[in-house]
HTML snippet that shows the backbone in 3Dmol.js (N, CA, C, O; Angstrom):
<script src="https://3Dmol.org/build/3Dmol-min.js"></script>
<div id="view" style="width:600px;height:400px;position:relative"></div>
<script>
const pdb = `
ATOM      1  N   UNK A   1      36.078  -1.339 -17.369  1.00  0.00           N
ATOM      2  CA  UNK A   1      35.235  -1.515 -16.203  1.00  0.00           C
ATOM      3  C   UNK A   1      35.288  -2.986 -15.790  1.00  0.00           C
ATOM      4  O   UNK A   1      35.006  -3.873 -16.594  1.00  0.00           O
ATOM      5  N   UNK A   2      35.648  -3.234 -14.541  1.00  0.00           N
ATOM      6  CA  UNK A   2      35.712  -4.609 -14.066  1.00  0.00           C
ATOM      7  C   UNK A   2      34.308  -5.116 -13.752  1.00  0.00           C
ATOM      8  O   UNK A   2      33.352  -4.343 -13.696  1.00  0.00           O
ATOM      9  N   UNK A   3      34.205  -6.407 -13.552  1.00  0.00           N
ATOM     10  CA  UNK A   3      32.893  -7.012 -13.304  1.00  0.00           C
ATOM     11  C   UNK A   3      32.261  -6.509 -12.012  1.00  0.00           C
ATOM     12  O   UNK A   3      31.038  -6.525 -11.875  1.00  0.00           O
ATOM     13  N   UNK A   4      33.075  -6.066 -11.074  1.00  0.00           N
ATOM     14  CA  UNK A   4      32.550  -5.611  -9.786  1.00  0.00           C
ATOM     15  C   UNK A   4      32.382  -4.104  -9.703  1.00  0.00           C
ATOM     16  O   UNK A   4      31.954  -3.590  -8.669  1.00  0.00           O
ATOM     17  N   UNK A   5      32.708  -3.388 -10.767  1.00  0.00           N
ATOM     18  CA  UNK A   5      32.582  -1.943 -10.769  1.00  0.00           C
ATOM     19  C   UNK A   5      31.213  -1.558 -11.302  1.00  0.00           C
ATOM     20  O   UNK A   5      30.813  -1.974 -12.389  1.00  0.00           O
ATOM     21  N   UNK A   6      30.507  -0.762 -10.526  1.00  0.00           N
ATOM     22  CA  UNK A   6      29.195  -0.293 -10.951  1.00  0.00           C
ATOM     23  C   UNK A   6      29.360   1.136 -11.427  1.00  0.00           C
ATOM     24  O   UNK A   6      29.791   2.004 -10.669  1.00  0.00           O
ATOM     25  N   UNK A   7      29.021   1.376 -12.665  1.00  0.00           N
ATOM     26  CA  UNK A   7      29.145   2.703 -13.245  1.00  0.00           C
ATOM     27  C   UNK A   7      28.044   3.630 -12.742  1.00  0.00           C
ATOM     28  O   UNK A   7      26.990   3.172 -12.300  1.00  0.00           O
ATOM     29  N   UNK A   8      28.292   4.920 -12.811  1.00  0.00           N
ATOM     30  CA  UNK A   8      27.285   5.899 -12.412  1.00  0.00           C
ATOM     31  C   UNK A   8      26.379   6.294 -13.569  1.00  0.00           C
ATOM     32  O   UNK A   8      25.346   6.928 -13.353  1.00  0.00           O
ATOM     33  N   UNK A   9      26.750   5.928 -14.796  1.00  0.00           N
ATOM     34  CA  UNK A   9      25.920   6.247 -15.955  1.00  0.00           C
ATOM     35  C   UNK A   9      24.734   5.292 -15.985  1.00  0.00           C
ATOM     36  O   UNK A   9      24.903   4.075 -15.901  1.00  0.00           O
ATOM     37  N   UNK A  10      23.535   5.852 -16.107  1.00  0.00           N
ATOM     38  CA  UNK A  10      22.316   5.055 -16.011  1.00  0.00           C
ATOM     39  C   UNK A  10      22.255   3.901 -17.008  1.00  0.00           C
ATOM     40  O   UNK A  10      21.938   2.773 -16.628  1.00  0.00           O
ATOM     41  N   UNK A  11      22.553   4.166 -18.267  1.00  0.00           N
ATOM     42  CA  UNK A  11      22.452   3.118 -19.293  1.00  0.00           C
ATOM     43  C   UNK A  11      23.464   1.999 -19.028  1.00  0.00           C
ATOM     44  O   UNK A  11      23.146   0.820 -19.188  1.00  0.00           O
ATOM     45  N   UNK A  12      24.657   2.365 -18.630  1.00  0.00           N
ATOM     46  CA  UNK A  12      25.680   1.351 -18.349  1.00  0.00           C
ATOM     47  C   UNK A  12      25.338   0.567 -17.084  1.00  0.00           C
ATOM     48  O   UNK A  12      25.572  -0.640 -17.010  1.00  0.00           O
ATOM     49  N   UNK A  13      24.787   1.256 -16.096  1.00  0.00           N
ATOM     50  CA  UNK A  13      24.408   0.570 -14.854  1.00  0.00           C
ATOM     51  C   UNK A  13      23.279  -0.418 -15.134  1.00  0.00           C
ATOM     52  O   UNK A  13      23.281  -1.530 -14.607  1.00  0.00           O
ATOM     53  N   UNK A  14      22.315  -0.015 -15.961  1.00  0.00           N
ATOM     54  CA  UNK A  14      21.219  -0.927 -16.315  1.00  0.00           C
ATOM     55  C   UNK A  14      21.768  -2.173 -17.007  1.00  0.00           C
ATOM     56  O   UNK A  14      21.346  -3.290 -16.706  1.00  0.00           O
ATOM     57  N   UNK A  15      22.699  -1.985 -17.924  1.00  0.00           N
ATOM     58  CA  UNK A  15      23.315  -3.116 -18.617  1.00  0.00           C
ATOM     59  C   UNK A  15      24.080  -3.995 -17.626  1.00  0.00           C
ATOM     60  O   UNK A  15      24.032  -5.222 -17.713  1.00  0.00           O
ATOM     61  N   UNK A  16      24.781  -3.364 -16.690  1.00  0.00           N
ATOM     62  CA  UNK A  16      25.541  -4.106 -15.679  1.00  0.00           C
ATOM     63  C   UNK A  16      24.596  -4.943 -14.822  1.00  0.00           C
ATOM     64  O   UNK A  16      24.867  -6.115 -14.557  1.00  0.00           O
ATOM     65  N   UNK A  17      23.489  -4.343 -14.391  1.00  0.00           N
ATOM     66  CA  UNK A  17      22.521  -5.062 -13.562  1.00  0.00           C
ATOM     67  C   UNK A  17      21.944  -6.250 -14.332  1.00  0.00           C
ATOM     68  O   UNK A  17      21.866  -7.360 -13.806  1.00  0.00           O
ATOM     69  N   UNK A  18      21.537  -6.007 -15.591  1.00  0.00           N
ATOM     70  CA  UNK A  18      21.001  -7.100 -16.420  1.00  0.00           C
ATOM     71  C   UNK A  18      22.017  -8.225 -16.556  1.00  0.00           C
ATOM     72  O   UNK A  18      21.676  -9.401 -16.429  1.00  0.00           O
ATOM     73  N   UNK A  19      23.272  -7.854 -16.817  1.00  0.00           N
ATOM     74  CA  UNK A  19      24.336  -8.851 -16.988  1.00  0.00           C
ATOM     75  C   UNK A  19      24.544  -9.643 -15.698  1.00  0.00           C
ATOM     76  O   UNK A  19      24.644 -10.869 -15.733  1.00  0.00           O
ATOM     77  N   UNK A  20      24.609  -8.960 -14.580  1.00  0.00           N
ATOM     78  CA  UNK A  20      24.826  -9.643 -13.301  1.00  0.00           C
ATOM     79  C   UNK A  20      23.657 -10.569 -12.963  1.00  0.00           C
ATOM     80  O   UNK A  20      23.861 -11.661 -12.433  1.00  0.00           O
ATOM     81  N   UNK A  21      22.431 -10.133 -13.270  1.00  0.00           N
ATOM     82  CA  UNK A  21      21.280 -11.005 -13.059  1.00  0.00           C
ATOM     83  C   UNK A  21      21.368 -12.245 -13.935  1.00  0.00           C
ATOM     84  O   UNK A  21      21.110 -13.358 -13.477  1.00  0.00           O
ATOM     85  N   UNK A  22      21.733 -12.048 -15.202  1.00  0.00           N
ATOM     86  CA  UNK A  22      21.852 -13.179 -16.127  1.00  0.00           C
ATOM     87  C   UNK A  22      22.918 -14.169 -15.658  1.00  0.00           C
ATOM     88  O   UNK A  22      22.734 -15.380 -15.782  1.00  0.00           O
ATOM     89  N   UNK A  23      24.019 -13.668 -15.127  1.00  0.00           N
ATOM     90  CA  UNK A  23      25.059 -14.555 -14.603  1.00  0.00           C
ATOM     91  C   UNK A  23      24.529 -15.447 -13.489  1.00  0.00           C
ATOM     92  O   UNK A  23      25.005 -16.565 -13.292  1.00  0.00           O
ATOM     93  N   UNK A  24      23.551 -14.946 -12.775  1.00  0.00           N
ATOM     94  CA  UNK A  24      22.974 -15.687 -11.654  1.00  0.00           C
ATOM     95  C   UNK A  24      21.695 -16.433 -12.049  1.00  0.00           C
ATOM     96  O   UNK A  24      21.016 -17.006 -11.197  1.00  0.00           O
ATOM     97  N   UNK A  25      21.375 -16.420 -13.347  1.00  0.00           N
ATOM     98  CA  UNK A  25      20.212 -17.149 -13.836  1.00  0.00           C
ATOM     99  C   UNK A  25      18.894 -16.432 -13.654  1.00  0.00           C
ATOM    100  O   UNK A  25      17.840 -17.066 -13.602  1.00  0.00           O
ATOM    101  N   UNK A  26      18.943 -15.114 -13.557  1.00  0.00           N
ATOM    102  CA  UNK A  26      17.727 -14.329 -13.357  1.00  0.00           C
ATOM    103  C   UNK A  26      17.607 -13.256 -14.427  1.00  0.00           C
ATOM    104  O   UNK A  26      18.527 -13.027 -15.213  1.00  0.00           O
ATOM    105  N   UNK A  27      16.452 -12.606 -14.438  1.00  0.00           N
ATOM    106  CA  UNK A  27      16.185 -11.470 -15.317  1.00  0.00           C
ATOM    107  C   UNK A  27      15.114 -10.625 -14.635  1.00  0.00           C
ATOM    108  O   UNK A  27      14.554 -11.023 -13.613  1.00  0.00           O
ATOM    109  N   UNK A  28      14.837  -9.461 -15.206  1.00  0.00           N
ATOM    110  CA  UNK A  28      13.753  -8.649 -14.662  1.00  0.00           C
ATOM    111  C   UNK A  28      12.452  -9.442 -14.723  1.00  0.00           C
ATOM    112  O   UNK A  28      11.641  -9.385 -13.800  1.00  0.00           O
ATOM    113  N   UNK A  29      12.258 -10.177 -15.805  1.00  0.00           N
ATOM    114  CA  UNK A  29      11.032 -10.968 -15.968  1.00  0.00           C
ATOM    115  C   UNK A  29      10.938 -12.079 -14.918  1.00  0.00           C
ATOM    116  O   UNK A  29       9.863 -12.306 -14.361  1.00  0.00           O
ATOM    117  N   UNK A  30      12.039 -12.770 -14.642  1.00  0.00           N
ATOM    118  CA  UNK A  30      11.981 -13.860 -13.655  1.00  0.00           C
ATOM    119  C   UNK A  30      11.746 -13.314 -12.250  1.00  0.00           C
ATOM    120  O   UNK A  30      11.041 -13.935 -11.455  1.00  0.00           O
ATOM    121  N   UNK A  31      12.332 -12.154 -11.938  1.00  0.00           N
ATOM    122  CA  UNK A  31      12.068 -11.528 -10.635  1.00  0.00           C
ATOM    123  C   UNK A  31      10.592 -11.154 -10.547  1.00  0.00           C
ATOM    124  O   UNK A  31       9.946 -11.385  -9.525  1.00  0.00           O
ATOM    125  N   UNK A  32      10.069 -10.582 -11.611  1.00  0.00           N
ATOM    126  CA  UNK A  32       8.658 -10.198 -11.636  1.00  0.00           C
ATOM    127  C   UNK A  32       7.758 -11.411 -11.425  1.00  0.00           C
ATOM    128  O   UNK A  32       6.795 -11.350 -10.661  1.00  0.00           O
ATOM    129  N   UNK A  33       8.074 -12.509 -12.101  1.00  0.00           N
ATOM    130  CA  UNK A  33       7.273 -13.729 -11.925  1.00  0.00           C
ATOM    131  C   UNK A  33       7.339 -14.202 -10.475  1.00  0.00           C
ATOM    132  O   UNK A  33       6.317 -14.564  -9.892  1.00  0.00           O
ATOM    133  N   UNK A  34       8.546 -14.201  -9.887  1.00  0.00           N
ATOM    134  CA  UNK A  34       8.703 -14.637  -8.499  1.00  0.00           C
ATOM    135  C   UNK A  34       7.887 -13.775  -7.542  1.00  0.00           C
ATOM    136  O   UNK A  34       7.359 -14.270  -6.547  1.00  0.00           O
ATOM    137  N   UNK A  35       7.789 -12.484  -7.847  1.00  0.00           N
ATOM    138  CA  UNK A  35       7.089 -11.548  -6.966  1.00  0.00           C
ATOM    139  C   UNK A  35       5.629 -11.338  -7.358  1.00  0.00           C
ATOM    140  O   UNK A  35       4.893 -10.632  -6.668  1.00  0.00           O
ATOM    141  N   UNK A  36       5.211 -11.950  -8.464  1.00  0.00           N
ATOM    142  CA  UNK A  36       3.834 -11.800  -8.930  1.00  0.00           C
ATOM    143  C   UNK A  36       3.543 -10.411  -9.479  1.00  0.00           C
ATOM    144  O   UNK A  36       2.441  -9.885  -9.324  1.00  0.00           O
ATOM    145  N   UNK A  37       4.551  -9.824 -10.125  1.00  0.00           N
ATOM    146  CA  UNK A  37       4.429  -8.471 -10.663  1.00  0.00           C
ATOM    147  C   UNK A  37       4.675  -8.461 -12.160  1.00  0.00           C
ATOM    148  O   UNK A  37       5.115  -9.456 -12.737  1.00  0.00           O
ATOM    149  N   UNK A  38       4.389  -7.331 -12.778  1.00  0.00           N
ATOM    150  CA  UNK A  38       4.701  -7.125 -14.184  1.00  0.00           C
ATOM    151  C   UNK A  38       6.194  -6.835 -14.337  1.00  0.00           C
ATOM    152  O   UNK A  38       6.793  -6.184 -13.481  1.00  0.00           O
ATOM    153  N   UNK A  39       6.786  -7.314 -15.418  1.00  0.00           N
ATOM    154  CA  UNK A  39       8.219  -7.112 -15.673  1.00  0.00           C
ATOM    155  C   UNK A  39       8.581  -5.625 -15.653  1.00  0.00           C
ATOM    156  O   UNK A  39       9.649  -5.250 -15.170  1.00  0.00           O
ATOM    157  N   UNK A  40       7.702  -4.793 -16.173  1.00  0.00           N
ATOM    158  CA  UNK A  40       7.969  -3.348 -16.212  1.00  0.00           C
ATOM    159  C   UNK A  40       8.066  -2.749 -14.817  1.00  0.00           C
ATOM    160  O   UNK A  40       8.781  -1.768 -14.609  1.00  0.00           O
ATOM    161  N   UNK A  41       7.361  -3.327 -13.871  1.00  0.00           N
ATOM    162  CA  UNK A  41       7.416  -2.841 -12.493  1.00  0.00           C
ATOM    163  C   UNK A  41       8.810  -3.022 -11.928  1.00  0.00           C
ATOM    164  O   UNK A  41       9.349  -2.114 -11.295  1.00  0.00           O
ATOM    165  N   UNK A  42       9.389  -4.175 -12.148  1.00  0.00           N
ATOM    166  CA  UNK A  42      10.734  -4.444 -11.651  1.00  0.00           C
ATOM    167  C   UNK A  42      11.745  -3.582 -12.396  1.00  0.00           C
ATOM    168  O   UNK A  42      12.633  -2.988 -11.785  1.00  0.00           O
ATOM    169  N   UNK A  43      11.611  -3.518 -13.702  1.00  0.00           N
ATOM    170  CA  UNK A  43      12.547  -2.747 -14.524  1.00  0.00           C
ATOM    171  C   UNK A  43      12.518  -1.257 -14.183  1.00  0.00           C
ATOM    172  O   UNK A  43      13.519  -0.563 -14.362  1.00  0.00           O
ATOM    173  N   UNK A  44      11.387  -0.763 -13.696  1.00  0.00           N
ATOM    174  CA  UNK A  44      11.283   0.666 -13.394  1.00  0.00           C
ATOM    175  C   UNK A  44      12.241   1.099 -12.288  1.00  0.00           C
ATOM    176  O   UNK A  44      12.616   2.269 -12.227  1.00  0.00           O
ATOM    177  N   UNK A  45      12.637   0.189 -11.423  1.00  0.00           N
ATOM    178  CA  UNK A  45      13.587   0.527 -10.350  1.00  0.00           C
ATOM    179  C   UNK A  45      14.942   0.930 -10.907  1.00  0.00           C
ATOM    180  O   UNK A  45      15.685   1.671 -10.264  1.00  0.00           O
ATOM    181  N   UNK A  46      15.262   0.452 -12.082  1.00  0.00           N
ATOM    182  CA  UNK A  46      16.532   0.811 -12.706  1.00  0.00           C
ATOM    183  C   UNK A  46      16.487   2.251 -13.198  1.00  0.00           C
ATOM    184  O   UNK A  46      17.514   2.928 -13.257  1.00  0.00           O
ATOM    185  N   UNK A  47      15.293   2.715 -13.549  1.00  0.00           N
ATOM    186  CA  UNK A  47      15.139   4.040 -14.133  1.00  0.00           C
ATOM    187  C   UNK A  47      14.846   5.135 -13.122  1.00  0.00           C
ATOM    188  O   UNK A  47      15.237   6.286 -13.316  1.00  0.00           O
ATOM    189  N   UNK A  48      14.156   4.780 -12.041  1.00  0.00           N
ATOM    190  CA  UNK A  48      13.798   5.786 -11.034  1.00  0.00           C
ATOM    191  C   UNK A  48      13.741   5.137  -9.656  1.00  0.00           C
ATOM    192  O   UNK A  48      13.716   3.913  -9.528  1.00  0.00           O
ATOM    193  N   UNK A  49      13.723   5.969  -8.649  1.00  0.00           N
ATOM    194  CA  UNK A  49      13.715   5.482  -7.269  1.00  0.00           C
ATOM    195  C   UNK A  49      12.443   4.672  -7.002  1.00  0.00           C
ATOM    196  O   UNK A  49      11.326   5.146  -7.210  1.00  0.00           O
ATOM    197  N   UNK A  50      12.647   3.452  -6.539  1.00  0.00           N
ATOM    198  CA  UNK A  50      11.542   2.545  -6.222  1.00  0.00           C
ATOM    199  C   UNK A  50      12.093   1.570  -5.172  1.00  0.00           C
ATOM    200  O   UNK A  50      12.495   0.459  -5.517  1.00  0.00           O
ATOM    201  N   UNK A  51      12.115   1.975  -3.899  1.00  0.00           N
ATOM    202  CA  UNK A  51      12.803   1.208  -2.852  1.00  0.00           C
ATOM    203  C   UNK A  51      12.459  -0.283  -2.789  1.00  0.00           C
ATOM    204  O   UNK A  51      13.353  -1.109  -2.602  1.00  0.00           O
ATOM    205  N   UNK A  52      11.198  -0.635  -2.939  1.00  0.00           N
ATOM    206  CA  UNK A  52      10.811  -2.048  -2.851  1.00  0.00           C
ATOM    207  C   UNK A  52      11.474  -2.870  -3.962  1.00  0.00           C
ATOM    208  O   UNK A  52      11.993  -3.957  -3.709  1.00  0.00           O
ATOM    209  N   UNK A  53      11.454  -2.353  -5.180  1.00  0.00           N
ATOM    210  CA  UNK A  53      12.050  -3.082  -6.293  1.00  0.00           C
ATOM    211  C   UNK A  53      13.587  -3.010  -6.256  1.00  0.00           C
ATOM    212  O   UNK A  53      14.262  -3.963  -6.645  1.00  0.00           O
ATOM    213  N   UNK A  54      14.130  -1.891  -5.795  1.00  0.00           N
ATOM    214  CA  UNK A  54      15.582  -1.788  -5.634  1.00  0.00           C
ATOM    215  C   UNK A  54      16.067  -2.879  -4.679  1.00  0.00           C
ATOM    216  O   UNK A  54      17.086  -3.524  -4.924  1.00  0.00           O
ATOM    217  N   UNK A  55      15.328  -3.077  -3.594  1.00  0.00           N
ATOM    218  CA  UNK A  55      15.682  -4.109  -2.618  1.00  0.00           C
ATOM    219  C   UNK A  55      15.584  -5.493  -3.238  1.00  0.00           C
ATOM    220  O   UNK A  55      16.456  -6.335  -3.019  1.00  0.00           O
ATOM    221  N   UNK A  56      14.536  -5.735  -4.007  1.00  0.00           N
ATOM    222  CA  UNK A  56      14.368  -7.043  -4.642  1.00  0.00           C
ATOM    223  C   UNK A  56      15.522  -7.331  -5.599  1.00  0.00           C
ATOM    224  O   UNK A  56      16.100  -8.418  -5.563  1.00  0.00           O
ATOM    225  N   UNK A  57      15.858  -6.375  -6.445  1.00  0.00           N
ATOM    226  CA  UNK A  57      16.968  -6.557  -7.390  1.00  0.00           C
ATOM    227  C   UNK A  57      18.265  -6.782  -6.634  1.00  0.00           C
ATOM    228  O   UNK A  57      19.038  -7.681  -6.964  1.00  0.00           O
ATOM    229  N   UNK A  58      18.500  -5.963  -5.620  1.00  0.00           N
ATOM    230  CA  UNK A  58      19.729  -6.095  -4.828  1.00  0.00           C
ATOM    231  C   UNK A  58      19.805  -7.468  -4.165  1.00  0.00           C
ATOM    232  O   UNK A  58      20.874  -8.076  -4.121  1.00  0.00           O
ATOM    233  N   UNK A  59      18.683  -7.957  -3.653  1.00  0.00           N
ATOM    234  CA  UNK A  59      18.667  -9.282  -3.025  1.00  0.00           C
ATOM    235  C   UNK A  59      19.068 -10.370  -4.020  1.00  0.00           C
ATOM    236  O   UNK A  59      19.835 -11.271  -3.681  1.00  0.00           O
ATOM    237  N   UNK A  60      18.556 -10.286  -5.233  1.00  0.00           N
ATOM    238  CA  UNK A  60      18.901 -11.271  -6.254  1.00  0.00           C
ATOM    239  C   UNK A  60      20.379 -11.186  -6.643  1.00  0.00           C
ATOM    240  O   UNK A  60      20.966 -12.168  -7.097  1.00  0.00           O
ATOM    241  N   UNK A  61      20.972 -10.011  -6.462  1.00  0.00           N
ATOM    242  CA  UNK A  61      22.393  -9.833  -6.779  1.00  0.00           C
ATOM    243  C   UNK A  61      23.287 -10.072  -5.566  1.00  0.00           C
ATOM    244  O   UNK A  61      24.512 -10.044  -5.683  1.00  0.00           O
ATOM    245  N   UNK A  62      22.685 -10.305  -4.409  1.00  0.00           N
ATOM    246  CA  UNK A  62      23.467 -10.505  -3.192  1.00  0.00           C
ATOM    247  C   UNK A  62      24.139  -9.218  -2.734  1.00  0.00           C
ATOM    248  O   UNK A  62      25.239  -9.239  -2.180  1.00  0.00           O
ATOM    249  N   UNK A  63      23.469  -8.107  -2.970  1.00  0.00           N
ATOM    250  CA  UNK A  63      24.003  -6.793  -2.626  1.00  0.00           C
ATOM    251  C   UNK A  63      22.947  -6.011  -1.862  1.00  0.00           C
ATOM    252  O   UNK A  63      21.858  -6.516  -1.587  1.00  0.00           O
ATOM    253  N   UNK A  64      23.285  -4.769  -1.521  1.00  0.00           N
ATOM    254  CA  UNK A  64      22.299  -3.864  -0.938  1.00  0.00           C
ATOM    255  C   UNK A  64      21.947  -2.814  -1.983  1.00  0.00           C
ATOM    256  O   UNK A  64      22.747  -2.547  -2.880  1.00  0.00           O
ATOM    257  N   UNK A  65      20.761  -2.213  -1.881  1.00  0.00           N
ATOM    258  CA  UNK A  65      20.423  -1.136  -2.821  1.00  0.00           C
ATOM    259  C   UNK A  65      21.430   0.017  -2.760  1.00  0.00           C
ATOM    260  O   UNK A  65      21.712   0.661  -3.771  1.00  0.00           O
ATOM    261  N   UNK A  66      21.963   0.265  -1.573  1.00  0.00           N
ATOM    262  CA  UNK A  66      22.931   1.347  -1.402  1.00  0.00           C
ATOM    263  C   UNK A  66      24.198   1.115  -2.209  1.00  0.00           C
ATOM    264  O   UNK A  66      24.831   2.070  -2.660  1.00  0.00           O
ATOM    265  N   UNK A  67      24.572  -0.148  -2.393  1.00  0.00           N
ATOM    266  CA  UNK A  67      25.760  -0.475  -3.186  1.00  0.00           C
ATOM    267  C   UNK A  67      25.502  -0.254  -4.677  1.00  0.00           C
ATOM    268  O   UNK A  67      26.401   0.162  -5.408  1.00  0.00           O
ATOM    269  N   UNK A  68      24.306  -0.526  -5.119  1.00  0.00           N
ATOM    270  CA  UNK A  68      23.976  -0.410  -6.542  1.00  0.00           C
ATOM    271  C   UNK A  68      23.644   1.024  -6.927  1.00  0.00           C
ATOM    272  O   UNK A  68      24.070   1.506  -7.976  1.00  0.00           O
ATOM    273  N   UNK A  69      22.884   1.702  -6.077  1.00  0.00           N
ATOM    274  CA  UNK A  69      22.446   3.079  -6.348  1.00  0.00           C
ATOM    275  C   UNK A  69      22.877   3.995  -5.208  1.00  0.00           C
ATOM    276  O   UNK A  69      22.013   4.528  -4.511  1.00  0.00           O
ATOM    277  N   UNK A  70      24.159   4.199  -4.990  1.00  0.00           N
ATOM    278  CA  UNK A  70      24.585   5.009  -3.834  1.00  0.00           C
ATOM    279  C   UNK A  70      24.034   6.434  -3.852  1.00  0.00           C
ATOM    280  O   UNK A  70      23.748   7.000  -2.797  1.00  0.00           O
ATOM    281  N   UNK A  71      23.886   7.010  -5.027  1.00  0.00           N
ATOM    282  CA  UNK A  71      23.400   8.388  -5.105  1.00  0.00           C
ATOM    283  C   UNK A  71      21.951   8.509  -4.629  1.00  0.00           C
ATOM    284  O   UNK A  71      21.534   9.581  -4.192  1.00  0.00           O
ATOM    285  N   UNK A  72      21.199   7.444  -4.707  1.00  0.00           N
ATOM    286  CA  UNK A  72      19.813   7.472  -4.241  1.00  0.00           C
ATOM    287  C   UNK A  72      19.727   7.404  -2.717  1.00  0.00           C
ATOM    288  O   UNK A  72      18.707   7.767  -2.131  1.00  0.00           O
ATOM    289  N   UNK A  73      20.792   6.942  -2.084  1.00  0.00           N
ATOM    290  CA  UNK A  73      20.768   6.732  -0.642  1.00  0.00           C
ATOM    291  C   UNK A  73      21.706   7.669   0.124  1.00  0.00           C
ATOM    292  O   UNK A  73      21.750   7.622   1.353  1.00  0.00           O
ATOM    293  N   UNK A  74      22.445   8.508  -0.577  1.00  0.00           N
ATOM    294  CA  UNK A  74      23.366   9.420   0.094  1.00  0.00           C
ATOM    295  C   UNK A  74      22.632  10.371   1.023  1.00  0.00           C
ATOM    296  O   UNK A  74      23.049  10.544   2.168  1.00  0.00           O
ATOM    297  N   UNK A  75      21.565  10.985   0.570  1.00  0.00           N
ATOM    298  CA  UNK A  75      20.806  11.921   1.391  1.00  0.00           C
ATOM    299  C   UNK A  75      20.236  11.222   2.618  1.00  0.00           C
ATOM    300  O   UNK A  75      20.274  11.769   3.721  1.00  0.00           O
ATOM    301  N   UNK A  76      19.708  10.020   2.431  1.00  0.00           N
ATOM    302  CA  UNK A  76      19.149   9.266   3.551  1.00  0.00           C
ATOM    303  C   UNK A  76      20.236   8.981   4.582  1.00  0.00           C
ATOM    304  O   UNK A  76      19.990   9.105   5.782  1.00  0.00           O
ATOM    305  N   UNK A  77      21.424   8.606   4.141  1.00  0.00           N
ATOM    306  CA  UNK A  77      22.530   8.326   5.061  1.00  0.00           C
ATOM    307  C   UNK A  77      22.954   9.589   5.799  1.00  0.00           C
ATOM    308  O   UNK A  77      23.237   9.548   6.996  1.00  0.00           O
ATOM    309  N   UNK A  78      22.997  10.707   5.087  1.00  0.00           N
ATOM    310  CA  UNK A  78      23.374  11.975   5.718  1.00  0.00           C
ATOM    311  C   UNK A  78      22.365  12.363   6.789  1.00  0.00           C
ATOM    312  O   UNK A  78      22.745  12.793   7.879  1.00  0.00           O
ATOM    313  N   UNK A  79      21.079  12.211   6.481  1.00  0.00           N
ATOM    314  CA  UNK A  79      20.051  12.552   7.460  1.00  0.00           C
ATOM    315  C   UNK A  79      20.111  11.639   8.675  1.00  0.00           C
ATOM    316  O   UNK A  79      19.928  12.101   9.802  1.00  0.00           O
ATOM    317  N   UNK A  80      20.363  10.369   8.469  1.00  0.00           N
ATOM    318  CA  UNK A  80      20.464   9.412   9.572  1.00  0.00           C
ATOM    319  C   UNK A  80      21.645   9.762  10.465  1.00  0.00           C
ATOM    320  O   UNK A  80      21.525   9.749  11.690  1.00  0.00           O
ATOM    321  N   UNK A  81      22.794  10.077   9.852  1.00  0.00           N
ATOM    322  CA  UNK A  81      23.970  10.459  10.644  1.00  0.00           C
ATOM    323  C   UNK A  81      23.708  11.745  11.416  1.00  0.00           C
ATOM    324  O   UNK A  81      24.097  11.865  12.578  1.00  0.00           O
ATOM    325  N   UNK A  82      23.043  12.713  10.769  1.00  0.00           N
ATOM    326  CA  UNK A  82      22.756  13.983  11.418  1.00  0.00           C
ATOM    327  C   UNK A  82      21.843  13.772  12.617  1.00  0.00           C
ATOM    328  O   UNK A  82      22.057  14.371  13.671  1.00  0.00           O
ATOM    329  N   UNK A  83      20.828  12.927  12.468  1.00  0.00           N
ATOM    330  CA  UNK A  83      19.920  12.631  13.571  1.00  0.00           C
ATOM    331  C   UNK A  83      20.666  11.963  14.726  1.00  0.00           C
ATOM    332  O   UNK A  83      20.427  12.285  15.890  1.00  0.00           O
ATOM    333  N   UNK A  84      21.567  11.035  14.405  1.00  0.00           N
ATOM    334  CA  UNK A  84      22.320  10.316  15.433  1.00  0.00           C
ATOM    335  C   UNK A  84      23.211  11.271  16.225  1.00  0.00           C
ATOM    336  O   UNK A  84      23.361  11.125  17.438  1.00  0.00           O
ATOM    337  N   UNK A  85      23.797  12.241  15.540  1.00  0.00           N
ATOM    338  CA  UNK A  85      24.674  13.221  16.190  1.00  0.00           C
ATOM    339  C   UNK A  85      23.862  14.150  17.081  1.00  0.00           C
ATOM    340  O   UNK A  85      24.316  14.524  18.163  1.00  0.00           O
ATOM    341  N   UNK A  86      22.679  14.522  16.643  1.00  0.00           N
ATOM    342  CA  UNK A  86      21.843  15.459  17.392  1.00  0.00           C
ATOM    343  C   UNK A  86      21.140  14.834  18.591  1.00  0.00           C
ATOM    344  O   UNK A  86      20.639  15.561  19.449  1.00  0.00           O
ATOM    345  N   UNK A  87      21.089  13.531  18.673  1.00  0.00           N
ATOM    346  CA  UNK A  87      20.364  12.894  19.779  1.00  0.00           C
ATOM    347  C   UNK A  87      21.201  12.741  20.998  1.00  0.00           C
ATOM    348  O   UNK A  87      20.729  12.222  22.010  1.00  0.00           O
TER     349      UNK A  87
END
`;
const viewer = $3Dmol.createViewer("view");
viewer.addModel(pdb, "pdb");
viewer.setStyle({}, {cartoon: {color: "spectrum"}});
viewer.zoomTo();
viewer.render();
</script>
């Protein structure tokens, strides 16, 4: 797995996110401190859908949530495209 490849396996993706944050001098705890939240709140986005925290993590990585968790956003993209076609 290259440094830019995001795996679909949850445990590997969590490790990848932690590693990428560390490369940039951040952690779940430092993001939580910056946002005035508990570390577990930020970490929960890795385990389940939490758009606000997904966005925060993605911002720290210089990415979009859709790039990190594409499966969480596929349905939203499909619905948006369907609405655009129907209008």
